[in-house]
All heavy atoms as an XYZ file, in Angstrom:
884
protein
N      27.430     -7.798    -29.784
C      26.428     -8.814    -29.481
C      25.567     -8.997    -30.724
O      25.083     -8.025    -31.213
C      25.604     -8.386    -28.290
C      24.625     -9.319    -27.850
S      23.495     -8.788    -26.500
C      24.673     -8.570    -25.173
N      25.424    -10.276    -31.168
C      24.595    -10.497    -32.330
C      23.148    -10.376    -32.028
O      22.652    -10.460    -30.872
N      22.279    -10.362    -32.964
C      20.952    -10.270    -32.888
C      20.354    -11.425    -32.031
O      19.475    -11.190    -31.137
C      20.167    -10.207    -34.267
O      18.875    -10.180    -34.111
N      20.785    -12.672    -32.308
C      20.264    -13.785    -31.624
C      20.634    -13.768    -30.155
O      19.837    -14.047    -29.257
C      20.820    -15.097    -32.268
C      20.165    -16.346    -31.708
C      20.612    -17.580    -32.561
O      20.503    -17.510    -33.843
O      21.056    -18.477    -31.912
N      21.846    -13.382    -29.906
C      22.368    -13.241    -28.490
C      21.570    -12.169    -27.739
O      21.212    -12.289    -26.590
C      23.840    -12.962    -28.469
C      24.658    -13.986    -28.928
C      26.118    -13.615    -29.237
O      26.389    -12.494    -29.662
O      26.974    -14.454    -29.073
N      21.334    -11.017    -28.427
C      20.610     -9.888    -27.835
C      19.068    -10.303    -27.438
O      18.649    -10.052    -26.427
C      20.585     -8.713    -28.790
C      19.745     -7.530    -28.204
C      19.914     -6.277    -29.140
N      19.040     -5.188    -28.660
C      19.067     -4.463    -27.550
N      20.120     -4.767    -26.717
N      18.231     -3.590    -27.226
N      18.449    -11.109    -28.397
C      17.092    -11.600    -28.100
C      17.154    -12.518    -26.912
O      16.221    -12.482    -26.053
C      16.570    -12.274    -29.383
C      16.201    -11.392    -30.511
C      15.257    -10.344    -30.177
O      14.216    -10.658    -29.476
O      15.440     -9.237    -30.519
N      18.125    -13.405    -26.787
C      18.281    -14.337    -25.669
C      18.444    -13.534    -24.431
O      17.823    -13.697    -23.349
C      19.340    -15.307    -25.832
C      19.464    -16.300    -24.735
C      20.579    -17.320    -25.021
O      21.118    -17.482    -26.220
O      20.951    -18.008    -24.022
N      19.298    -12.462    -24.481
C      19.588    -11.681    -23.278
C      18.360    -10.903    -22.841
O      18.039    -10.847    -21.693
C      20.741    -10.630    -23.544
C      21.111     -9.810    -22.457
C      21.857    -10.167    -21.334
C      20.702     -8.471    -22.246
N      21.976     -9.044    -20.428
C      21.266     -8.031    -20.981
C      19.917     -7.522    -22.966
C      21.057     -6.751    -20.504
C      19.798     -6.225    -22.464
C      20.258     -5.969    -21.281
N      17.588    -10.329    -23.795
C      16.396     -9.658    -23.479
C      15.252    -10.519    -22.889
O      14.566    -10.239    -21.937
C      15.767     -8.947    -24.735
C      16.673     -7.752    -25.169
C      16.033     -7.231    -26.468
C      16.636     -6.634    -24.154
N      15.250    -11.760    -23.397
C      14.356    -12.734    -22.789
C      14.648    -13.069    -21.374
O      13.736    -13.187    -20.488
C      14.252    -14.008    -23.619
N      15.919    -13.160    -21.143
C      16.431    -13.440    -19.786
C      16.012    -12.226    -18.823
O      15.539    -12.515    -17.639
C      18.039    -13.603    -19.732
C      18.583    -13.836    -18.410
N      18.529    -14.977    -17.680
C      19.315    -12.962    -17.623
C      19.160    -14.796    -16.525
N      19.614    -13.546    -16.428
N      16.277    -11.120    -19.241
C      16.044     -9.895    -18.525
C      14.492     -9.793    -18.169
O      14.089     -9.532    -17.083
C      16.571     -8.570    -19.142
C      16.036     -7.319    -18.471
C      18.016     -8.624    -19.207
N      13.649    -10.140    -19.260
C      12.249    -10.046    -18.983
C      11.839    -11.131    -18.013
O      11.010    -10.891    -17.092
C      11.502    -10.421    -20.307
C      11.565     -9.231    -21.270
O      11.843     -8.107    -20.896
O      11.264     -9.483    -22.456
N      12.482    -12.242    -17.960
C      12.100    -13.299    -17.066
C      12.475    -12.958    -15.624
O      11.700    -13.076    -14.759
C      12.872    -14.696    -17.413
C      12.756    -15.685    -16.420
N      11.637    -16.446    -16.138
C      13.674    -16.157    -15.543
C      11.912    -17.287    -15.060
N      13.119    -17.106    -14.763
N      13.722    -12.382    -15.531
C      14.118    -11.928    -14.187
C      13.211    -10.749    -13.636
O      12.886    -10.855    -12.474
C      15.582    -11.388    -14.256
S      16.802    -12.692    -14.575
N      12.925     -9.863    -14.487
C      12.030     -8.765    -13.987
C      10.647     -9.324    -13.584
O      10.075     -8.877    -12.620
C      11.898     -7.742    -15.170
N      10.166    -10.317    -14.352
C       8.838    -10.912    -14.034
C       8.938    -11.614    -12.661
O       7.944    -11.585    -11.868
C       8.283    -11.804    -15.122
C       6.835    -12.196    -14.874
O       6.074    -11.299    -14.744
O       6.545    -13.429    -14.886
N       9.989    -12.394    -12.458
C      10.182    -13.153    -11.159
C      10.208    -12.083     -9.983
O       9.540    -12.208     -8.980
C      11.385    -13.895    -11.183
C      11.770    -14.493     -9.787
C      11.219    -15.084    -12.172
N      10.955    -11.049    -10.180
C      11.028    -10.024     -9.109
C       9.644     -9.355     -8.929
O       9.205     -9.113     -7.851
C      11.991     -8.922     -9.576
C      13.418     -9.366     -9.374
C      14.390     -8.287    -10.015
C      13.776     -9.670     -8.015
N       8.884     -9.090    -10.093
C       7.539     -8.469     -9.972
C       6.624     -9.495     -9.026
O       5.866     -9.008     -8.188
C       6.940     -8.318    -11.276
C       5.497     -7.736    -11.233
C       4.767     -7.878    -12.618
N       4.749     -9.178    -13.116
C       3.843    -10.096    -12.676
N       2.964     -9.872    -11.777
N       3.770    -11.374    -13.175
N       6.644    -10.706     -9.397
C       5.842    -11.661     -8.727
C       6.200    -11.735     -7.195
O       5.267    -11.664     -6.435
C       5.957    -13.098     -9.270
C       5.416    -13.182    -10.641
C       5.694    -14.643    -11.309
O       5.476    -15.639    -10.545
N       6.160    -14.650    -12.532
N       7.459    -11.717     -6.920
C       7.927    -11.701     -5.534
C       7.342    -10.490     -4.713
O       6.897    -10.628     -3.692
C       9.280    -11.839     -5.450
C       9.991    -11.986     -4.055
C       9.575    -13.204     -3.415
C      10.214    -13.332     -2.116
N       9.603    -14.322     -1.198
N       7.526     -9.328     -5.484
C       6.972     -8.090     -4.736
C       5.597     -8.088     -4.535
O       5.031     -7.665     -3.534
C       7.512     -6.850     -5.576
C       9.012     -6.615     -5.608
C       9.217     -5.511     -6.574
C       9.447     -6.133     -4.171
N       4.864     -8.580     -5.484
C       3.330     -8.564     -5.434
C       2.832     -9.589     -4.413
O       1.857     -9.332     -3.739
C       2.689     -8.823     -6.799
C       2.984     -7.655     -7.732
S       2.108     -7.959     -9.388
C       0.418     -7.728     -8.972
N       3.477    -10.705     -4.272
C       3.176    -11.655     -3.334
C       3.644    -11.426     -1.888
O       2.934    -11.871     -0.841
C       3.583    -13.052     -3.757
S       2.865    -13.598     -5.257
N       4.694    -10.731     -1.804
C       5.255    -10.576     -0.408
C       5.425     -9.024     -0.087
O       6.308     -8.597      0.657
C       6.692    -11.124     -0.348
C       6.598    -12.637     -0.535
O       5.535    -13.292     -0.272
O       7.570    -13.303     -0.904
N       4.513     -8.206     -0.510
C       4.655     -6.706     -0.306
C       4.729     -6.459      1.168
O       3.921     -7.030      1.949
C       3.459     -6.088     -1.039
N       5.628     -5.555      1.448
C       5.752     -5.175      2.871
C       5.892     -3.687      2.933
O       6.438     -2.981      2.114
C       7.061     -5.719      3.464
O       7.291     -5.258      4.702
N       5.337     -3.084      3.998
C       5.365     -1.668      4.171
C       6.363     -1.378      5.299
O       6.354     -0.216      5.749
C       3.962     -1.052      4.674
O       3.514     -1.679      5.715
N       7.272     -2.301      5.634
C       8.267     -2.005      6.595
C       9.173     -0.911      6.226
O       9.554     -0.774      5.034
C       9.058     -3.242      6.801
N       9.505     -0.045      7.213
C      10.379      1.140      6.989
C      11.789      0.788      6.911
O      12.244     -0.006      7.963
C      10.113      2.160      8.043
C      10.890      3.395      7.770
C      10.587      4.203      6.559
C      10.661      4.337      9.029
N      12.532      1.009      5.858
C      13.970      0.704      5.885
C      14.620      2.025      5.974
O      14.482      2.933      5.244
C      14.331      0.133      4.424
C      13.609     -1.274      4.362
C      15.845      0.002      4.413
C      13.830     -1.978      2.947
N      15.444      2.111      7.043
C      16.250      3.342      7.275
C      17.523      3.216      6.616
O      17.964      2.170      6.192
C      16.415      3.512      8.826
O      17.117      2.411      9.375
C      15.040      3.751      9.517
N      18.325      4.381      6.614
C      19.603      4.477      6.006
C      20.592      4.996      7.049
O      20.166      5.820      7.814
C      19.636      5.349      4.793
C      18.945      4.674      3.566
C      17.575      4.535      3.528
C      19.687      4.238      2.514
C      17.014      3.952      2.366
C      19.128      3.636      1.460
C      17.732      3.460      1.350
O      17.205      2.823      0.318
N      21.793      4.487      7.089
C      22.879      4.825      7.915
C      24.039      5.440      7.295
O      24.421      4.969      6.167
C      23.221      3.665      8.854
C      22.150      3.040      9.547
O      21.732      1.887      9.210
N      21.496      3.667     10.539
N      24.597      6.382      7.857
C      25.886      7.000      7.284
C      26.926      6.157      7.933
O      26.969      5.748      8.946
C      26.102      8.476      7.786
C      25.051      9.358      7.150
C      23.965      9.891      7.820
C      24.976      9.787      5.843
N      23.224     10.691      6.954
C      23.824     10.573      5.669
C      25.692      9.458      4.660
C      23.448     11.158      4.549
C      25.341      9.981      3.477
C      24.168     10.941      3.373
N      27.861      5.812      6.941
C      29.086      4.936      7.339
C      30.294      5.694      7.149
O      30.374      6.478      6.102
C      29.032      3.581      6.458
C      30.191      2.744      6.728
C      27.689      2.895      6.696
N      31.330      5.490      7.993
C      32.604      6.271      7.841
C      33.166      6.090      6.463
O      33.122      5.021      5.907
C      33.567      5.746      8.844
C      33.323      6.101     10.283
O      32.598      7.018     10.499
O      33.804      5.324     11.184
N      33.634      7.221      5.954
C      34.226      7.309      4.656
C      33.388      6.941      3.484
O      33.900      6.581      2.362
C      35.525      6.558      4.629
C      36.529      6.848      5.664
O      36.865      8.063      5.896
N      37.071      5.940      6.450
N      32.047      7.075      3.595
C      31.115      6.739      2.493
C      30.362      8.106      2.286
O      29.978      8.775      3.275
C      30.190      5.674      2.872
C      30.887      4.311      2.773
N      30.773      3.466      1.802
C      31.660      3.770      3.694
C      31.388      2.372      2.011
N      31.986      2.547      3.217
N      30.055      8.414      1.139
C      29.352      9.685      0.664
C      27.883      9.424      0.539
O      27.212     10.427      0.329
C      30.077     10.395     -0.428
C      31.447     10.801     -0.058
C      32.577      9.967     -0.335
C      31.651     11.919      0.749
C      33.798     10.360     -0.025
C      32.908     12.377      1.093
C      34.028     11.502      0.747
O      35.256     11.917      1.174
N      27.423      8.197      0.534
C      26.030      7.920      0.206
C      25.556      7.081      1.555
O      26.360      6.199      1.964
C      25.819      7.297     -0.981
C      26.170      8.039     -2.158
N      25.435      9.089     -2.625
C      27.236      8.020     -2.994
C      26.048      9.687     -3.649
N      27.209      8.918     -3.923
N      24.338      7.174      1.972
C      23.862      6.291      3.078
C      23.747      4.841      2.587
O      23.490      4.571      1.471
C      22.584      6.965      3.446
C      22.065      7.621      2.148
C      23.349      8.117      1.356
N      23.793      4.013      3.549
C      23.688      2.556      3.371
C      22.308      2.129      3.928
O      22.009      2.430      5.146
C      24.746      1.789      3.988
C      26.081      1.862      3.254
N      26.517      0.919      2.360
C      27.040      2.840      3.263
C      27.630      1.296      1.901
N      28.004      2.399      2.358
N      21.498      1.204      3.235
C      20.264      0.775      3.820
C      20.509     -0.255      4.923
O      21.432     -0.977      4.906
C      19.568      0.092      2.579
C      20.667     -0.258      1.677
C      21.807      0.731      1.845
N      19.642     -0.140      5.931
C      19.604     -1.021      6.966
C      18.423     -1.950      6.866
O      17.283     -1.621      7.233
C      19.574     -0.302      8.319
C      19.601     -1.201      9.549
O      19.467     -2.378      9.356
N      19.752     -0.590     10.665
N      18.675     -3.180      6.363
C      17.619     -4.108      6.149
C      17.220     -4.956      7.294
O      16.422     -5.881      7.182
C      17.978     -5.056      4.960
C      18.104     -4.269      3.713
C      19.317     -4.287      2.988
C      17.027     -3.793      2.987
C      19.407     -3.612      1.882
C      17.218     -3.040      1.806
C      18.351     -3.050      1.205
N      17.778     -4.605      8.524
C      17.391     -5.300      9.731
C      16.017     -4.859     10.320
O      15.895     -4.278     11.295
C      18.455     -5.058     10.699
C      19.805     -5.672     10.347
O      19.793     -6.670      9.688
N      20.872     -5.038     10.712
N      14.990     -5.204      9.503
C      13.622     -4.823      9.996
C      12.757     -6.104     10.029
O      13.002     -6.973      9.122
C      13.049     -3.707      9.015
C      13.720     -2.495      9.105
C      12.964     -4.185      7.647
N      11.737     -6.043     10.756
C      10.778     -7.231     10.793
C       9.753     -6.908      9.648
O       9.245     -5.834      9.579
C      10.121     -7.187     12.064
C      11.007     -7.784     13.211
C      10.161     -8.007     14.479
O       9.008     -7.610     14.701
N      10.812     -8.717     15.439
N       9.548     -7.862      8.822
C       8.671     -7.774      7.683
C       7.165     -8.169      8.128
O       7.008     -9.131      8.903
C       9.156     -8.604      6.489
C      10.485     -8.226      6.114
C      10.488     -6.924      5.355
O       9.596     -6.459      4.721
N      11.534     -6.143      5.525
N       6.263     -7.519      7.579
C       4.826     -7.913      7.662
C       4.133     -7.756      6.347
O       4.139     -6.648      5.774
C       4.163     -7.162      8.759
C       2.644     -7.602      8.989
C       2.006     -6.855     10.074
C       0.632     -7.333     10.252
N      -0.130     -6.672     11.267
N       3.677     -8.886      5.636
C       3.114     -8.697      4.386
C       1.810     -7.932      4.384
O       0.986     -7.900      5.310
C       2.887    -10.056      3.742
S       4.380    -11.049      3.526
N       1.595     -7.130      3.244
C       0.456     -6.382      3.199
C      -0.272     -6.623      1.876
O       0.258     -7.233      0.926
C       0.858     -4.908      3.181
C       1.589     -4.475      4.297
C       0.712     -4.208      5.501
N       1.430     -3.663      6.630
C       1.237     -3.983      7.836
N       0.282     -4.797      8.201
N       2.028     -3.488      8.801
N      -1.431     -6.093      1.586
C      -2.158     -6.156      0.437
C      -1.342     -5.273     -0.592
O      -1.167     -4.100     -0.309
C      -3.541     -5.649      0.574
C      -4.372     -5.576     -0.767
O      -4.143     -4.633     -1.515
N      -5.239     -6.495     -0.931
N      -1.020     -5.809     -1.776
C      -0.207     -5.104     -2.667
C      -0.826     -3.808     -3.180
O      -0.180     -2.775     -3.238
C       0.168     -5.980     -3.852
C       1.145     -5.349     -4.827
C       2.487     -5.243     -4.353
C       0.807     -4.997     -6.030
C       3.446     -4.651     -5.172
C       1.706     -4.446     -6.915
C       3.105     -4.268     -6.414
O       3.935     -3.713     -7.251
N      -2.099     -3.858     -3.526
C      -2.702     -2.569     -4.118
C      -2.842     -1.558     -2.946
O      -2.579     -0.354     -3.260
C      -4.138     -2.844     -4.471
C      -4.812     -1.657     -5.260
C      -3.943     -1.238     -6.451
O      -3.628     -1.940     -7.275
N      -3.659      0.025     -6.491
N      -3.016     -1.918     -1.669
C      -3.047     -0.982     -0.692
C      -1.696     -0.317     -0.533
O      -1.482      0.811     -0.267
C      -3.406     -1.662      0.707
C      -4.850     -1.922      0.801
O      -5.635     -1.531     -0.066
O      -5.216     -2.750      1.701
N      -0.583     -1.179     -0.676
C       0.805     -0.648     -0.653
C       1.142      0.374     -1.699
O       1.616      1.313     -1.409
C       1.750     -1.860     -0.705
C       3.229     -1.525     -0.576
C       3.567     -0.899      0.769
C       4.041     -2.742     -0.818
N       0.621      0.067     -2.888
C       0.748      0.920     -4.022
C       0.072      2.282     -3.742
O       0.620      3.402     -4.107
C       0.296      0.400     -5.348
C       1.081     -0.704     -5.957
C       0.415     -1.312     -7.272
C       2.515     -0.347     -6.261
N      -1.038      2.180     -3.254
C      -1.878      3.427     -2.951
C      -1.133      4.331     -1.850
O      -1.050      5.541     -1.993
C      -3.266      3.107     -2.396
C      -4.129      2.454     -3.426
O      -3.831      2.515     -4.687
O      -5.080      1.819     -3.013
N      -0.514      3.599     -0.824
C       0.265      4.341      0.130
C       1.531      4.946     -0.418
O       1.890      6.112     -0.067
C       0.614      3.540      1.406
C      -0.676      3.247      2.168
C      -1.195      4.428      2.810
C      -2.468      4.117      3.572
N      -3.174      5.252      4.012
N       2.203      4.284     -1.268
C       3.434      4.789     -1.923
C       3.007      6.073     -2.740
O       3.701      6.994     -2.615
C       4.036      3.732     -2.828
C       4.971      4.375     -3.827
C       4.649      2.691     -1.970
N       1.953      6.005     -3.482
C       1.496      7.132     -4.252
C       1.213      8.338     -3.343
O       1.583      9.484     -3.638
C       0.124      6.778     -5.094
C      -0.261      7.814     -6.016
C       0.772      8.137     -7.118
O       1.426      7.183     -7.578
O       0.894      9.299     -7.524
N       0.562      8.061     -2.143
C       0.250      9.103     -1.240
C       1.333      9.695     -0.471
O       1.525     10.847     -0.280
C      -0.795      8.582     -0.174
C      -1.337      9.550      0.779
C      -2.329      9.019      1.740
O      -2.824      7.888      1.596
O      -2.711      9.729      2.694
N       2.312      8.781      0.021
C       3.339      9.171      0.887
C       4.752      9.024      0.418
O       5.720      9.332      1.128
C       3.256      8.321      2.179
C       2.073      8.578      2.971
C       0.874      7.719      2.968
C       1.655      9.627      3.888
N      -0.053      8.274      3.772
C       0.380      9.408      4.410
C       2.453     10.671      4.282
C      -0.232     10.325      5.227
C       1.702     11.620      5.188
C       0.468     11.432      5.723
N       4.920      8.571     -0.864
C       6.256      8.192     -1.410
C       7.134      9.463     -1.586
O       6.652     10.601     -1.584
N       8.382      9.166     -1.669
C       9.376     10.296     -1.944
C       9.250     10.851     -3.340
O       8.956     10.216     -4.287
C      10.842      9.757     -1.831
C      11.166      9.302     -0.397
C      11.873     10.671     -2.286
C      12.450      8.635     -0.205
N       9.251     12.178     -3.421
C       9.214     12.838     -4.692
C      10.230     12.304     -5.664
O      11.407     12.295     -5.351
C       9.427     14.320     -4.462
C       9.265     15.139     -5.738
O       9.195     14.616     -6.863
O       9.123     16.352     -5.626
N       9.818     11.757     -6.803
C      10.633     11.202     -7.739
C      11.859     12.114     -8.255
O      12.886     11.717     -8.589
C      10.004     10.704     -8.994
C       8.985      9.471     -8.619
C       8.402      9.026     -9.928
N       7.336      8.141     -9.655
C       7.352      6.887     -9.218
N       8.523      6.359     -8.997
N       6.270      6.126     -8.983
N      11.694     13.505     -8.134
C      12.636     14.368     -8.496
C      13.883     14.279     -7.596
O      15.013     14.427     -7.960
C      12.134     15.765     -8.484
C      11.199     16.135     -9.573
C      10.779     17.601     -9.562
C       9.267     17.493     -9.417
N       8.720     18.815     -9.110
N      13.636     13.968     -6.334
C      14.697     13.695     -5.335
C      15.548     12.565     -5.718
O      16.778     12.477     -5.618
C      14.090     13.510     -3.954
C      15.106     13.221     -2.851
C      16.036     14.404     -2.672
C      14.360     12.884     -1.565
N      14.865     11.515     -6.277
C      15.579     10.278     -6.655
C      16.566     10.510     -7.740
O      17.510      9.881     -7.973
C      14.676      9.159     -6.883
C      13.816      8.727     -5.735
C      12.814      7.576     -6.052
C      14.684      8.345     -4.507
N      16.096     11.483     -8.711
C      16.908     11.817     -9.938
C      18.286     12.331     -9.569
O      19.360     12.055     -9.965
C      16.140     12.672    -10.860
C      17.048     13.174    -11.971
C      14.977     11.966    -11.404
N      18.178     13.293     -8.579
C      19.409     13.876     -8.187
C      20.252     13.124     -7.025
O      21.394     13.334     -6.822
C      19.130     15.236     -7.558
C      18.519     16.253     -8.601
O      18.908     16.109     -9.774
N      17.625     17.030     -8.235
N      19.613     12.146     -6.424
C      20.281     11.437     -5.394
C      20.194     11.920     -4.036
O      19.743     13.128     -3.805
N      20.540     11.183     -3.034
C      20.600     11.567     -1.642
C      21.971     11.690     -1.222
O      22.709     10.675     -1.283
C      19.730     10.599     -0.719
C      18.316     10.496     -1.202
C      19.809     10.939      0.721
C      17.467      9.428     -0.541
N      22.472     12.822     -0.830
C      23.873     12.935     -0.433
C      24.050     13.369      0.969
O      23.150     13.950      1.658
C      24.501     13.939     -1.366
C      24.567     13.626     -2.811
C      23.650     13.862     -3.742
C      25.666     12.919     -3.180
C      23.667     13.543     -5.032
C      25.757     12.454     -4.571
C      24.679     12.868     -5.403
N      25.204     13.131      1.535
C      25.546     13.472      2.984
C      25.481     14.869      3.096
O      26.034     15.711      2.342
C      26.926     12.980      3.287
C      27.495     13.297      4.665
C      28.943     12.923      4.808
N      29.091     11.556      4.782
C      29.180     10.782      5.904
N      28.999     11.334      7.074
N      29.341      9.492      5.783
N      24.732     15.380      4.156
C      24.652     16.834      4.432
C      26.003     17.375      4.734
O      26.858     16.749      5.492
C      23.764     16.922      5.656
C      23.076     15.608      5.700
C      23.910     14.611      5.140
N      26.274     18.525      4.313
C      27.580     19.196      4.581
C      27.436     20.326      5.677
O      28.432     20.796      6.161
C      28.237     19.761      3.361
O      27.357     20.673      2.740
C      28.542     18.685      2.345
N      26.149     20.680      5.908
C      25.982     21.800      6.873
C      25.677     21.396      8.277
O      25.386     22.215      9.062
C      24.840     22.669      6.228
C      23.457     21.862      6.175
O      23.538     20.585      6.102
O      22.439     22.529      6.124
N      25.752     20.086      8.504
C      25.449     19.617      9.948
C      25.994     18.217     10.151
O      26.304     17.525      9.114
C      23.813     19.578     10.197
C      23.140     18.701      9.146
C      21.630     18.857      9.470
N      20.978     18.083      8.525
C      20.570     18.437      7.276
N      20.967     19.681      6.817
N      19.918     17.717      6.479
N      26.216     17.777     11.366
C      26.799     16.523     11.576
C      25.771     15.386     11.341
O      24.562     15.580     11.385
C      27.168     16.536     12.996
C      26.333     17.657     13.693
C      26.053     18.614     12.523
N      26.265     14.226     11.080
C      25.398     13.080     10.880
C      25.900     11.887     11.845
O      26.999     11.861     12.113
C      25.362     12.625      9.469
C      24.770     13.669      8.528
C      26.756     12.119      8.943
N      25.003     11.043     12.175
C      25.354      9.811     13.013
C      26.062      8.836     12.008
O      25.600      8.644     10.927
C      24.195      9.210     13.593
N      27.320      8.466     12.352
C      28.093      7.642     11.471
C      28.299      6.304     12.196
O      28.436      6.236     13.386
C      29.415      8.224     11.107
C      29.249      9.462     10.192
C      30.706      9.887      9.695
O      31.627      9.571     10.357
O      30.654     10.599      8.823
N      28.387      5.242     11.367
C      28.776      3.800     11.810
C      30.164      3.567     11.173
O      30.412      4.058     10.145
C      27.710      2.883     11.294
C      26.283      3.121     11.877
C      25.393      4.038     11.508
C      25.907      2.388     13.099
C      24.227      4.335     11.976
C      24.624      2.586     13.592
C      23.855      3.578     13.089
N      30.869      2.731     11.828
C      32.203      2.388     11.190
C      32.060      1.347     10.094
O      33.045      1.175      9.311
C      33.039      1.781     12.310
O      32.453      0.551     12.893
N      30.847      0.672     10.102
C      30.680     -0.211      8.912
C      29.046     -0.285      8.686
O      28.352      0.056      9.603
C      31.214     -1.563      9.098
C      30.706     -2.265     10.303
C      31.437     -3.508     10.594
O      32.587     -3.626     10.492
O      30.731     -4.580     10.872
N      28.642     -0.825      7.569
C      27.204     -0.981      7.395
C      26.610     -1.855      8.408
O      27.281     -2.783      8.934
C      27.049     -1.564      6.016
C      28.354     -1.237      5.265
C      29.369     -1.176      6.364
N      25.282     -1.660      8.827
C      24.750     -2.459      9.899
C      24.393     -3.929      9.495
O      23.728     -4.645     10.263
C      23.505     -1.655     10.273
C      23.137     -1.009      8.980
C      24.528     -0.584      8.394
N      24.786     -4.338      8.328
C      24.557     -5.679      7.872
C      25.750     -6.064      6.978
O      26.444     -5.134      6.367
C      23.262     -5.867      7.103
C      23.241     -5.080      5.828
C      23.610     -5.671      4.697
C      22.907     -3.680      5.859
C      23.605     -4.908      3.417
C      22.933     -2.972      4.607
C      23.290     -3.621      3.482
N      25.949     -7.283      6.844
C      26.991     -7.741      5.852
C      26.436     -8.139      4.608
O      25.863     -9.156      4.444
C      27.869     -8.846      6.452
C      28.972     -9.288      5.654
O      29.184     -8.840      4.575
O      29.743    -10.212      6.031
N      26.558     -7.267      3.493
C      25.930     -7.630      2.160
C      26.476     -8.894      1.552
O      25.894     -9.372      0.723
C      26.134     -6.395      1.369
C      27.243     -5.741      1.988
C      27.312     -6.095      3.412
N      27.654     -9.291      1.989
C      28.369    -10.434      1.415
C      28.215    -11.767      2.292
O      28.941    -12.641      2.047
C      29.789    -10.072      1.055
C      29.955     -8.893      0.165
C      30.318     -7.668      0.561
C      29.551     -8.982     -1.140
C      30.324     -6.534     -0.203
C      29.672     -7.969     -2.015
C      30.050     -6.713     -1.490
N      27.513    -11.630      3.366
C      27.402    -12.673      4.214
C      26.839    -13.941      3.576
O      25.988    -13.878      2.687
C      26.401    -12.355      5.429
N      27.270    -15.097      3.978
C      26.788    -16.366      3.426
C      25.261    -16.440      3.565
O      24.750    -16.199      4.619
C      27.389    -17.523      4.068
C      27.100    -18.889      3.447
C      27.903    -19.965      4.071
O      29.101    -19.813      4.521
O      27.325    -21.114      4.190
N      24.594    -16.876      2.490
C      23.135    -16.979      2.560
C      22.352    -15.741      2.065
O      21.119    -15.906      1.890
N      23.021    -14.671      1.926
C      22.399    -13.499      1.388
C      22.248    -13.608     -0.097
O      22.933    -14.177     -0.809
C      23.086    -12.168      1.859
C      22.992    -11.827      3.281
C      23.445    -10.476      3.489
N      22.747     -9.517      2.966
C      21.622     -8.979      3.441
N      21.119     -9.272      4.610
N      20.998     -7.986      2.761
N      21.186    -12.913     -0.617
C      21.000    -12.871     -2.071
C      22.112    -12.363     -2.839
O      22.906    -11.481     -2.383
C      19.766    -12.062     -2.410
O      19.628    -11.737     -3.689
N      22.366    -12.899     -4.044
C      23.494    -12.457     -4.817
C      23.227    -10.955     -5.235
O      24.137    -10.317     -5.567
C      23.641    -13.236     -6.167
O      22.411    -13.358     -6.834
C      24.161    -14.713     -5.723
N      21.988    -10.537     -5.128
C      21.689     -9.070     -5.504
C      22.377     -8.190     -4.460
O      22.518     -7.048     -4.733
C      20.290     -8.858     -5.600
C      19.539     -9.502     -6.768
C      17.991     -9.237     -6.654
C      20.045     -9.019     -8.089
N      22.568     -8.740     -3.275
C      23.031     -7.883     -2.136
C      24.443     -7.262     -2.565
O      24.792     -6.203     -2.114
C      23.186     -8.749     -0.893
N      25.151     -8.010     -3.403
C      26.501     -7.443     -3.828
C      26.423     -6.184     -4.580
O      27.353     -5.440     -4.806
N      25.101     -5.774     -4.997
C      24.965     -4.505     -5.744
C      25.149     -3.310     -4.879
O      25.123     -2.163     -5.329
C      23.589     -4.543     -6.459
N      25.108     -3.463     -3.453
C      25.098     -2.318     -2.605
C      26.463     -1.985     -2.467
O      27.285     -1.845     -1.825
C      24.437     -2.650     -1.273
C      23.014     -2.942     -1.474
C      22.477     -4.205     -1.404
C      22.134     -1.970     -1.712
C      21.180     -4.537     -1.632
C      20.830     -2.139     -1.906
C      20.322     -3.392     -1.840
O      18.994     -3.704     -2.093
C-alpha cells in the first residue's frame, strides 16, 4: 500500500470511528445483552433481542466504570466452561445475516 493510499485508508477509518462514536453517544443504552451457548460453538453468541432505552451518555460511562467487566478478562476471552453443563441452543437467537441488519452483523 502506497503512502497516499494509506492516508486515504486512515482518513476512512477515522471517519467510520467518529460516526460510531457519535451514534453511541447519542443513543447510549444500558440494556443488558446476554450471551447464549450454541451447539458446536466454543464461544458464546450475543443475544441482541433486547428492548433499548436511551440514557445519558456520561451516566452510562460512570456505570461502566463502576460495574464493568474487568478488562483482564477480555484479554483472555470468555470460553465455554468444561467443568459444568451449559444451556445450549441449536442456533444463535438471531440471524446476523437477515435482510435489513447492519453489515457489521457479519462480523459475528
